N, C-alpha and C positions, 0 to 999 in steps of 0.2 A: 625445523627438523630437530626431534630432542636427541638427546645425547641417549636413552635407551633404545631407537630404534638403528642409531648410524650405524652405517659398514665401511668400515675402514681396510682400505687396499693396499696391502703391499709390494714399492717395486724392488724388485733384487738389485742387487747393487752389479758393476761393471768389475768382480777380483773375483780370485778361486769356483770353481765349480761349486754351486748351492749347495750341501747334502745337511742331513738330522743326522741322527743314532741309526737309525735305519738308512742311511745312506743314501736317501734320495729327496729331493725339495717336496716343500706340503700345498695343495691348489685346495686352499678353503681362505676363504672369508674370515674374518671375527666380527660376530656382533658386540657391540655394549651393552647395558653391562657383562664382564666375563663373571660367569657368576659358577659355584661348585657345587659339589654334592647335597649341598646343606644352601642353596639357594644366597651363599655370600658373594657378594663381588669383590674385585681383585682392584682394594681402591691404593695401597700402600703398599713400598719398600724400604727393605732397610737392606743395607748391604755395609757388609763390615770391610774395612779395607784396612786392617792389619789384624795378628791373632796375639798378637804381644801388645803390655803395656807394662806402665812403668810404676804399680801397684798391685795388692795381692788379695785383694778384699777377701774375706774369706767364706761369704757368699758364691764366688765367681771363680777364681784364681788361689786357692787356698796354696801356702806358699809348698806346707808337703808333699803337695803332688806339682805345682808349677815353681818346681826350685832351679838351681844351678846345670842342673843334670835336667832338663825337658829339652827334647826336640820341638825347636817351633820349625815353621814350613821355611823351607828353602824361596829365597827371595824370589829365582823362577818361575813356582809356581801359584805364586800370587799375581791376581789377576793387574795387567795395566789399566795405567788412568784411559788411554782409548779403551779397551776390553772393556771396561765399565762404562764410560757412555753408551758403547754403542748396544750393550744390555740395557742399558737403564733406558735407550732411548726404545726397543723394544717392549720394554712394561710400560710405558706411556701411553703408546699405540693402543697398548692393551683394556686401558683404563685410570694408571696408576695417576695419583693427583699429586702425591708427597712422597720424598725418597727420605730418610732420614739416616747418615752417614755412622756408623758402629765400629768398635772393633770386638776384643782390646780395644787400647783407647787410640781413637783417629788422629788425634794430632801430634803424633808418634810417626804418620806414614808424612815420609817428606814429600811437598809440594804439595798436597792437600787443597791448599788456596788452588791451586789448577783446578782441579777437579772439581771444586765446587765451583768455579765459573765457568769450565763446561758443562755443568747440570746446570746450573744458571738460565744458560742461554736457550734450554727445555720449553717447551710449552704442551701445554696438556690435552687430549684426545679434542676436546671442545675450546679448544682456542685458549684459556687461561692459564697465564703463567703459573710455573711447577715452583710447587711449595720444596725449599730445602733447609733441612734441619740435620742437626748435628746432635750427638749423645758425648758426654766426653767427663772426664774428673776432675777437671779443670786446673790441675797442675802446670799446664803451660799455656790457658787459658787466658792469662792476664798480660802477656805480650805477642798472642797471636790474635786478640780480637776483632781488632779494625781490623787488619788483614782477610780477618775471615768473612768479615761485614763487606769490606770492600767489594771482595771476591763474588760477594751473591748470595750468601748465607740469610737465609730467612729468620731462624730461629736456633735459639740454643738451649739442650738443657744440662744439667750437671748435677752429678750424683755427690750427696754430702748424707754422711750416717751418724752426726754426730758434731757439736758446738766445741766441745774440748776437747782438747789435745790427746789426753788420756782416753775418748772414746774412742774420736778416728781414727787416731793409729791401732789401736786393738782390733777395729772393721775392718783397716785398709791394709793391713801388713807391711806398715809401714812407716818410716820417721818423718814423714810429711809433718807440718807443721797444716796447722788448719787456717790460720792469716793466707798461705800463699792459695788456699782452694775461694775463698771467704775474697779475698783481692781479686781472682777471676769474674768473678761473682759480677762482684763493682765493675771490672773492666767490658763484660759485656755488658751492661745496661748503658754506659759512657759510651758504647759504641755504636749504640743503637740496637742492640740485639735484642727487643722487649717483646710480650713479658720474658724474662728469666724465668725459666721452671728449673726447682733444683727434686730431686726425686732423691729422698729418704728408704731406703729397706730399714725394716726393723724386724729385728731378732729377737725375741724375749731370752732372759738374762745376759745382753748384750748392749744393749741402747736403747731399751724400751723407755728409760729414765731421759732420754735428752725429747721425748718428743713434743712435750707443751718447750722447753726452751726452742725447742727449734719451729716451733710456730712462734713463738715472742718476737725469737729472733726476725722473722723476714717480714709479721705484720705489719702494714702499709710501707711496706717495701717497694711495694710496683712488682713482684717475686711472688712467683706460683708454686706454692711447697706443695709437693705430694708425697704422700706416704705407700709404701711399698710391700705387701704383704710377703714377707720371707718365702721363697718358693725352691722348689724342688728340680732347678734345672738344671744339667748334665748328671753325673752320678758321683763327683767330687769332693760337694758340698756337706755330708753327712747330714743335710738333711732330715730332721726329724717334725712330727706336726705340732709334739706340745713346744715345739717352739717359735712357731706363729702366731704373731698378735693379730687377730682379728682383726677389721679395718672397724669393723663396730664399736670395737673398743678403743679405738685412738681416736673415735670421733667426742666419744663419753669424752673422756680425758682431755679432751680439749676445749669442748662444750662445756666443763665448769667451770671456765674461765672467762670463754666468751661464747658464749651461744653462737650454734652456725643455722643456717637456712639452707635448702638444696636449691640448689641450681639444674637450670636443663642442658642435655648436652649439647657443647657447643657443634658436634659436627656429626652425622650418621658412623659408628665402628668405632665411637672412643672409647676408650678401654681405662678413663677416667671419672670414678663420680665426681664431682663439682660438688662446691659446699664453696659458701660464701659468711664473712664475718655478720652477724646482724647490725654490728654497729660502721658496716661498712668499711673495716677495717684489711677488705682484701680475701682472697678469695686462697680455697685449698684443693685439695683433692685427694682421694683414697684409691689404690689402684688393687682390689681384692681380687686376683686369678685362683687364687685355695678357696676363701669363702664364701662367693661370689662371681663363679663364674661365666663369663662370657664370652665364651665359644663362639654363641649363638650369631655374634657381632664382630666376629675376627674377620677384617680384610687385607690383611697382612700379609706378603709375601717374605723371606727373606732371601739375599744372598753371602754365600760364605769367602771370606779371604780369597778362598781358591777357585772358586766361581760355583760352590754345589746350590741348586734352588732348595730350601726346604720352607715348609708348607705350614709347618708349627715352633713355635720353640723349644719342646716339648719332642721333637720329632726323631728317628733314629736315623735315618740315611736319608740323603738329598740327592736330586736331579744331578748330573753335570755338565752344567754348558760350558766349561771353559774349552773339553776335549770339540765337541761340535763349531766353536764358535774361530778357535787354531787351526782347526781343518780345512777352513771356507765357505762354513756353512752359511745361506746365503739370510736376508732378516728374517723371510716367509718362514725359514727354515726352523729357526730359533725361537718365533713367533710361535708355529704349531709345535713344537715340544714345550713351552710354557704353559699355551694352552689348553694339551690333552692334560700334565699337569693338575692347573688348578682344576679343571671338574671335573678331574676325577676326586679332587680332593672332599676327604671327609674327616681331618682332624677332629677329635673333639677329649685334648687331652685333660681336661679341668676337668671339666663335666663328667668323668670318667674315672678321674684317680682313685676312689673309694674303691676301686677293681685290682686287686693285689697284678692280676696277671700286667694292669696298665702301669701301674705303681713299680713295680720294678723291671721295667724293661729296659734297655739303654737308650741315653738319651744323649745329644749331641751337648758340649762343653759351651758356655754364655761366652764365651771368648771368642770360640770357634765365628758364631753367628751374632752377636751383639742379641742385647736383652729385647 
């Protein structure tokens, strides 16, 4: 039987009365793949495990907003590891094949290895091992890489926006030495978290002069470097279109030094456009959400630190899953909520960004739901 025709049946657990937000259980089966209003399947889930971070990157958590007086979520509002595991299992049964842990900075969440171990025991609806990935700023990675790999982490992506200390500190809003991040990348490679991916957000007037040095540094290193167009996520980063360095310009700058050849996507719904060095020096990618919108292929859902479901990085509000979960909802009830929300999904923000009514709406902050 193919995955597309398979029917998944959920068995309610033997604990408190199963309820959903409407106060009753859902009696329905769920066909795979689960499709939204644009016929996009649900394949990827990003889970934010903390809203705190040890950096203050200008495009995500600018220090002037996220200062010493900023109120982060109380500990009791955060999903526990048990709650994350249960929500993750619901999504996996609905077709999710990969889970990425994000933040804030996920390595600040105490015992994160225990959560990875729980998630790594899961299998997809088709019986394949569930892929577990993590995105980190790399500050704590050198000391944690081995434990993360031993716990079952599949892959790691590290954010790094420049190689010089001056550029890195300006972009990260911190006094962290760039070699701290580079040591973390090396430790991840040594631990077997390969290939390590490095994400560089490129902002005009801030770090575009580091495009070629970054490409040179990671060439032939086994690291996949990806350049990300500066995006208008949230409402606190002061985004302007004239600060966006288009992906085409990024590729042109690199190609002057090293000819590039385009590669086919490695999987359906992949957001990065892949390129290889013609001389075999490795692979790079560009993520062009602003100039080359890929909404039509987006298969991602996001769970915030306090258990809300968001179906777009640029969404304004989310569906509360924590309340029914803590009220005793069954797996079937939770699955009904998720499936209904996904089937109603019609998000196309990047394709509609040019519309003033869309561009000026309130959007959730990246540190709350992850990138």
